C-alpha positions in Angstrom: 1.2 -60.8 50.3 4.3 -58.5 50.3 5.6 -60.1 47.1 2.2 -59.6 45.5 2.1 -55.9 46.5 5.6 -55.4 45.1 4.6 -57.1 41.8 1.5 -54.9 41.6 3.5 -51.8 42.3 6.1 -52.8 39.6 3.3 -53.4 37.1 1.7 -50.0 37.9 5.1 -48.3 37.5 5.6 -50.1 34.2 2.2 -49.0 32.9 2.9 -45.5 34.0 6.2 -45.4 32.1 4.5 -46.8 29.0 1.7 -44.3 29.3 4.3 -41.4 29.7 6.2 -42.7 26.7 3.0 -42.8 24.6 2.1 -39.3 25.7 5.6 -38.1 24.7 5.3 -39.8 21.3 1.9 -38.1 20.8 3.3 -34.7 21.7 6.3 -35.2 19.5 4.1 -36.2 16.6 1.8 -33.2 17.1 4.8 -30.8 17.2 6.4 -32.3 14.1 3.1 -32.2 12.2 2.6 -28.5 13.2 6.2 -27.7 12.2 5.8 -29.3 8.8 2.5 -27.5 8.2 4.3 -24.2 9.1 7.0 -25.0 6.5 4.6 -26.0 3.8 2.5 -22.9 4.2 5.5 -20.6 4.3 5.0 -19.6 7.9 8.7 -19.3 8.8 8.0 -17.4 12.0 5.9 -20.2 13.5 8.5 -22.8 12.3 11.3 -20.9 14.0 9.2 -20.7 17.2 8.5 -24.4 17.2 12.1 -25.2 16.5 13.2 -23.1 19.5 10.6 -24.8 21.8 11.7 -28.3 20.8 15.4 -27.6 21.1 15.2 -25.6 24.3 18.4 -23.8 23.6 20.3 -26.9 22.3 20.9 -28.4 18.9 17.8 -29.9 17.3 17.4 -33.6 18.3 15.8 -36.1 15.9 15.9 -36.5 12.2 12.7 -34.5 11.5 13.8 -31.5 13.6 17.2 -31.4 12.1 15.7 -31.5 8.6 13.3 -28.7 9.4 16.1 -26.7 10.9 18.2 -27.1 7.7 15.2 -26.0 5.6 14.5 -23.0 7.8 18.2 -21.9 7.7 18.2 -22.0 3.9 15.4 -19.5 3.9 16.6 -17.0 6.5 16.0 -13.4 5.6 18.6 -12.0 3.2 18.7 -8.8 5.1 17.9 -7.8 8.7 17.5 -4.2 9.6 17.9 -3.3 13.3 16.4 -0.1 14.6 18.7 1.0 17.4 17.2 2.0 20.7 13.6 2.1 19.5 10.6 -0.2 19.2 9.1 -0.5 15.7 5.3 -0.1 15.5 4.5 0.1 11.8 6.5 -0.2 8.5 5.9 0.3 4.8 7.9 -0.6 1.7 8.4 1.5 -1.4 9.2 -1.1 -4.1 9.8 1.4 -6.8 12.8 3.0 -5.1 13.8 0.2 -2.7 12.9 2.2 0.5 11.6 1.1 3.8 9.8 3.4 6.3 9.4 2.6 9.9 7.2 4.2 12.5 8.6 4.2 16.0 6.9 4.1 19.4 8.0 7.6 20.2 6.1 8.9 17.2 9.0 9.4 14.8 9.2 8.1 11.3 12.5 7.0 9.8 13.4 5.8 6.3 16.3 3.9 4.7 17.3 2.5 1.4 17.4 -1.3 1.4 20.9 -2.7 1.5 23.2 -3.8 4.2 25.6 -0.8 3.8 22.8 1.8 4.1 21.9 3.7 7.3 18.6 4.9 8.8 17.7 8.5 8.1 17.2 11.0 10.9 13.5 11.3 11.8 11.5 12.8 9.0 10.8 16.5 9.4 7.5 17.6 10.9 5.8 20.9 11.1 4.7 22.4 14.4 6.3 22.6 17.9 7.0 20.0 20.6 3.3 20.0 21.6 2.5 18.4 18.2 4.9 15.5 18.8 3.1 12.2 18.3 3.3 9.4 20.9 2.3 6.6 18.5 2.3 5.7 14.8 -0.8 3.7 13.8 -0.3 3.4 10.1 2.3 3.9 7.3 1.7 3.6 3.5 3.5 4.6 0.3 1.8 5.6 -2.9 2.4 3.1 -5.8 5.1 5.3 -7.3 6.8 5.9 -4.0 6.7 9.6 -4.2 4.3 10.1 -1.2 4.3 8.6 2.3 1.3 8.7 4.6 1.5 8.3 8.4 -1.3 8.4 10.9 -1.0 8.8 14.6 -1.7 11.1 17.5 -0.4 13.4 20.2 -0.4 13.0 24.0 -3.7 14.9 24.3 -5.4 12.3 22.1 -5.8 14.3 18.9 -5.5 12.5 15.6 -3.5 13.5 12.5 -2.4 12.4 9.1 1.1 13.4 7.9 2.2 13.3 4.3 5.8 13.5 3.0 6.8 14.1 -0.6 9.9 12.4 -1.9 12.7 13.3 -2.6 12.1 16.8 -1.2 10.7 15.6 2.1 8.3 18.5 2.2 5.7 17.7 4.8 2.0 18.6 5.3 -0.4 17.7 8.1 -4.1 17.0 8.1 -5.8 17.6 11.5 -8.4 14.8 11.6 -9.8 15.1 15.1 -9.2 17.2 18.3 -10.4 14.4 20.6 -9.8 11.0 18.9 -6.7 9.2 17.7 -6.6 7.9 14.1 -6.8 4.1 14.5 -6.6 3.1 10.8 -5.6 4.9 7.7 -5.1 4.1 4.0 -3.5 5.9 1.0 -4.8 5.5 -2.6 -2.3 4.0 -5.1 -2.0 7.3 -6.9 -1.5 9.2 -3.7 -4.5 11.4 -4.3 -6.8 10.3 -1.5 -6.2 9.4 2.2 -8.8 7.7 4.4 -8.8 8.0 8.2 -10.7 6.1 10.8 -10.7 7.5 14.3 -11.3 5.9 17.7 -14.9 7.2 17.7 -15.6 5.3 14.5 -15.7 8.2 12.1 -14.6 7.5 8.6 -13.2 10.4 6.5 -11.6 10.7 3.1 -9.3 13.6 2.3 -7.7 15.2 -0.7 -4.0 14.8 -0.1 -3.0 17.8 -2.2 -5.3 20.4 -0.7 -6.0 18.8 2.7 -9.7 19.2 2.0 -12.2 16.9 3.5 -14.1 15.2 0.7 -16.7 13.3 2.8 -17.3 11.9 6.3 -19.4 9.1 7.7 -20.0 8.2 11.3 -20.6 4.5 12.3 -20.5 3.2 8.8 -21.8 -0.2 10.0 -24.1 0.9 12.8 -23.8 1.6 16.5 -23.4 -1.9 17.9 -20.1 -2.6 19.5 -19.3 -5.4 17.1 -20.1 -3.2 14.1 -17.0 -0.9 14.3 -14.9 -0.4 11.2 -11.7 -2.3 11.5 -9.8 -2.3 8.1 -9.5 0.0 5.1 -8.2 -0.4 1.5 -8.3 1.7 -1.7 -8.8 0.1 -5.1 -6.1 1.1 -7.6 -8.6 1.1 -10.5 -8.5 4.4 -12.4 -12.1 4.4 -13.7 -13.8 3.4 -10.5 -12.2 4.6 -7.3 -13.4 2.4 -4.5 -12.7 2.2 -0.8 -13.2 -1.1 1.0 -13.9 -1.1 4.7 -14.6 -4.0 7.0 -16.3 -4.3 10.4 -15.8 -6.5 13.4 -19.0 -8.5 12.6 -17.5 -9.7 9.2 -19.2 -7.3 6.9 -17.3 -5.6 4.0 -18.6 -2.5 2.3 -17.3 -1.0 -1.0 -17.8 2.7 -1.2 -17.2 5.3 -3.9 -13.9 6.8 -2.8 -14.7 10.3 -4.1 -18.3 10.5 -2.8 -18.8 7.9 -0.1 -21.8 6.4 -1.9 -22.4 2.7 -1.3 -21.3 0.4 -4.1 -21.6 -3.2 -2.8 -21.8 -5.1 0.5 -20.3 -8.5 1.3 -21.1 -10.6 4.3 -18.3 -13.0 5.6 -19.7 -13.7 9.0 -16.2 -13.8 10.5 -13.8 -11.1 11.9 -11.8 -9.6 9.0 -8.0 -9.1 9.5 -6.9 -8.2 6.0 -8.2 -6.4 2.8 -6.3 -6.1 -0.5 -7.3 -5.2 -4.0 -5.6 -6.7 -7.1 -3.4 -4.4 -9.2 -6.3 -3.9 -11.7 -8.9 -3.3 -9.0 -11.1 -6.1 -10.3 -10.6 -8.5 -7.3 -10.7 -8.1 -3.6 -9.0 -10.5 -1.2 -10.5 -10.7 2.3 -8.8 -12.6 5.1 -10.7 -13.6 8.2 -9.5 -15.7 11.1 -10.8 -18.9 9.4 -10.7 -18.3 5.7 -9.3 -16.4 2.8 -11.8 -15.3 0.1 -11.2 -13.6 -3.2 -14.1 -11.7 -4.7 -14.8 -10.3 -8.2 -16.1 -6.9 -7.1 -19.0 -7.2 -9.5 -20.0 -10.7 -8.3 -22.2 -11.9 -5.4 -20.1 -14.8 -4.4 -16.3 -15.4 -3.9 -14.4 -16.8 -6.9 -11.9 -18.6 -4.6 -12.0 -19.7 -1.0 -9.1 -21.1 1.0 -9.5 -22.4 4.6 -6.9 -21.2 7.0 -5.8 -24.2 9.0 -2.6 -22.9 10.6 -2.5 -19.7 12.6 -4.8 -16.7 12.4 -4.2 -14.6 9.3 -3.2 -11.0 10.2 -3.0 -9.5 6.7 -3.2 -10.2 3.0 -1.8 -8.7 -0.2 -1.9 -9.4 -3.9 1.4 -9.8 -5.8 2.1 -7.1 -8.3 
């Protein structure tokens, strides 16, 4: 009886070892497949994270991991810009002049020319006293020619503002958007003429950047339900038909006349929208949800291209120039 019990215990241990080995193989296979998907889709951030998890601080083990590590290392960023002593909240790139602007957690905005030998500027000048110091930067955007920079944010007493800087003079103007609500989302038109602001209380406003004049205002563009709040904004660069695209949490996208606020078209995605971007001619609109990327001809009723998102949730989308 004792010998039989020992044999049974040995067989059970053997089965457990085989089961653990099979589980480890399945986990390894899943991680490798996820890493290759990350590489094939250009998601280097996820690939790096998977490599770090697999190596646990050591050199990658296994042919597949070593191959992926080599591929990742060949595509490391050519330049890394560290912001000393501050946490970066938002950034914007001026491709025309090779500038990058960064919004810091303390409300400052700093700028530098791209290039390893360059240095960050001092915080961009602002009008007003210490009471107007922001405690957050919620959005940054350059105009297409790089001559104007828009920032949105707010002060400790929860007011919301837009700030505009002209380059190269760095002259600055401020648009007071709200005395009681922070600006959550903002957008700047390609020509730098219009700025759109969306406050925490779901009020959408469009401003003339030169005069600071309010052109139009709409409250609760998508209705008053909690899942109908506006979440993203994007201006069309088209000269003949200035449009503003705005999306809601329930997956609806509305195209509005940027100058008047009149409705132009409505698109229904049925999924939470994380990114909006117009093509350079303004004829197409890319909309990224958590499950799919769709490209629409703004005059059409259905998307001209759809791409399922099978890796991680898409956070933003942008057309190439």
